[in-house]
Residue frames as qw, qx, qy, qz and C-alpha x, y, z in Angstrom:
[[0.695, 0.541, 0.265, 0.393, -21.35, 10.31, -2.93],
 [0.323, -0.678, 0.135, 0.647, -18.46, 12.70, -3.53],
 [0.602, 0.692, 0.284, 0.279, -18.24, 14.81, -6.67],
 [0.432, -0.529, 0.144, 0.716, -15.19, 16.86, -7.50],
 [0.483, 0.792, 0.311, 0.209, -15.41, 19.68, -10.01],
 [0.587, -0.021, 0.025, 0.809, -12.60, 21.94, -11.15],
 [0.064, 0.612, 0.278, 0.738, -14.69, 24.98, -12.04],
 [0.326, -0.282, -0.579, 0.693, -14.34, 27.10, -8.87],
 [0.087, 0.134, 0.052, -0.986, -16.30, 30.13, -10.06],
 [0.223, -0.326, -0.791, -0.467, -19.51, 28.35, -11.03],
 [0.362, -0.079, 0.347, -0.862, -22.73, 29.82, -9.67],
 [0.738, 0.012, -0.416, -0.531, -24.71, 26.95, -11.16],
 [0.544, 0.084, -0.817, 0.173, -23.13, 24.11, -9.16],
 [0.038, -0.006, 0.683, -0.730, -24.19, 25.34, -5.69],
 [0.584, 0.101, 0.061, -0.803, -27.77, 25.84, -6.89],
 [0.718, 0.140, -0.608, -0.309, -27.83, 22.40, -8.51],
 [0.337, 0.086, -0.847, 0.402, -26.48, 20.77, -5.35],
 [0.283, 0.035, 0.490, -0.824, -29.13, 22.49, -3.23],
 [0.691, 0.141, -0.210, -0.677, -31.86, 21.35, -5.62],
 [0.710, 0.135, -0.685, -0.087, -30.56, 17.76, -5.44],
 [0.743, -0.624, 0.007, -0.240, -30.32, 17.90, -1.65],
 [0.878, -0.011, -0.175, 0.445, -26.57, 17.34, -1.49],
 [0.410, -0.810, 0.033, 0.417, -23.86, 19.30, 0.26],
 [0.621, 0.673, 0.021, 0.402, -21.70, 21.58, -1.85],
 [0.509, -0.754, 0.094, 0.405, -18.34, 22.94, -0.71],
 [0.583, 0.767, -0.086, 0.255, -16.09, 25.13, -2.82],
 [0.681, -0.589, 0.166, 0.402, -12.41, 25.08, -1.99],
 [0.523, 0.827, -0.121, 0.167, -9.84, 27.28, -3.68],
 [0.763, -0.461, 0.173, 0.419, -6.12, 26.74, -3.36],
 [0.386, 0.900, -0.197, 0.047, -3.47, 29.07, -4.66],
 [0.877, 0.079, -0.221, 0.419, 0.14, 27.86, -4.97],
 [0.387, -0.889, 0.152, 0.190, 2.80, 29.34, -2.74],
 [0.656, 0.682, -0.294, 0.136, 5.82, 29.93, -5.02],
 [0.073, -0.689, 0.649, -0.314, 8.28, 29.93, -2.11],
 [0.735, -0.213, 0.571, -0.296, 6.84, 26.71, -0.72],
 [0.906, 0.409, 0.091, -0.065, 6.89, 25.04, -4.13],
 [0.404, 0.761, -0.469, 0.193, 10.49, 26.13, -4.60],
 [0.356, -0.545, 0.690, -0.318, 11.45, 24.60, -1.26],
 [0.876, 0.051, 0.430, -0.214, 9.71, 21.35, -2.18],
 [0.751, 0.637, -0.172, 0.017, 11.50, 21.33, -5.54],
 [0.098, 0.727, -0.633, 0.247, 14.85, 21.67, -3.76],
 [0.621, -0.309, 0.654, -0.301, 14.00, 18.74, -1.47],
 [0.910, 0.328, 0.216, -0.134, 13.01, 16.57, -4.44],
 [0.581, 0.733, -0.333, 0.123, 16.16, 17.48, -6.37],
 [0.097, -0.640, 0.694, -0.315, 18.29, 16.70, -3.28],
 [0.573, 0.009, -0.815, -0.082, 16.61, 13.30, -2.97],
 [0.000, -0.043, 0.712, -0.701, 15.19, 14.17, 0.45],
 [0.548, 0.263, 0.380, -0.697, 11.52, 14.08, -0.62],
 [0.099, 0.047, -0.881, -0.461, 9.95, 11.30, -2.61],
 [0.679, 0.052, 0.114, -0.724, 6.33, 10.56, -3.48],
 [0.321, -0.076, 0.944, 0.006, 5.35, 6.92, -3.22],
 [0.595, 0.188, -0.358, -0.695, 3.34, 5.73, -6.22],
 [0.654, -0.068, 0.705, -0.263, 1.37, 2.63, -5.39],
 [0.568, 0.298, 0.725, 0.251, 0.23, 2.10, -8.94],
 [0.125, 0.414, -0.285, -0.856, 0.06, 3.84, -12.33],
 [0.537, 0.445, 0.711, -0.086, -2.97, 3.33, -14.56],
 [0.137, 0.112, 0.510, 0.842, -3.40, 4.27, -18.21],
 [0.362, 0.079, 0.085, -0.925, -6.41, 6.51, -18.80],
 [0.597, -0.015, -0.625, -0.502, -8.22, 3.57, -20.40],
 [0.574, -0.230, -0.766, 0.174, -8.20, 1.79, -17.02],
 [0.132, -0.399, 0.253, -0.872, -9.51, 4.70, -14.98],
 [0.768, -0.367, -0.176, -0.493, -12.39, 2.59, -13.69],
 [0.842, -0.077, -0.461, 0.268, -9.87, 0.09, -12.26],
 [0.283, 0.280, -0.395, 0.828, -8.10, 2.93, -10.43],
 [0.479, -0.404, 0.048, -0.778, -11.44, 3.95, -8.90],
 [0.890, -0.240, -0.349, -0.171, -12.04, 0.37, -7.79],
 [0.662, 0.083, -0.485, 0.566, -8.62, 0.20, -6.11],
 [0.006, -0.327, 0.276, -0.904, -9.25, 3.51, -4.36],
 [0.659, -0.357, -0.121, -0.651, -12.76, 2.50, -3.27],
 [0.854, -0.133, -0.499, 0.067, -11.47, -0.77, -1.83],
 [0.470, -0.857, 0.167, -0.130, -9.33, 1.20, 0.61],
 [0.854, -0.360, 0.235, 0.292, -5.87, 0.52, 1.90],
 [0.613, 0.704, -0.032, 0.357, -4.03, 2.61, -0.68],
 [0.634, -0.601, 0.065, 0.481, -0.50, 3.30, 0.50],
 [0.345, -0.231, 0.381, 0.826, 0.76, 6.23, -1.54],
 [0.371, 0.502, -0.058, -0.779, -0.63, 7.74, -4.72],
 [0.635, 0.375, 0.657, 0.158, -2.50, 6.34, -7.68],
 [0.006, 0.524, -0.306, -0.795, -1.48, 8.04, -10.92],
 [0.682, 0.564, 0.458, -0.088, -3.26, 8.20, -14.26],
 [0.283, -0.363, 0.496, 0.737, -1.29, 8.52, -17.50],
 [0.604, 0.654, 0.201, -0.408, -2.59, 9.69, -20.85]]
């Protein structure tokens, strides 16, 4: 089982994971403004595109999970609200 949580500073989550006998890993990522700017330029120039395999409305989130779990996704699955 994989659980993703956004709260990076939680001291409760690692303790809970240990109690449940599951592995916990915290990963923090900070944006690189220069790198994001370079990517923006590539997108605007049409030299970088993201392939969307499918877009799901929030109400069909469970279907998106099923598609992802089935494997073979080529590109990104997006959720709209």
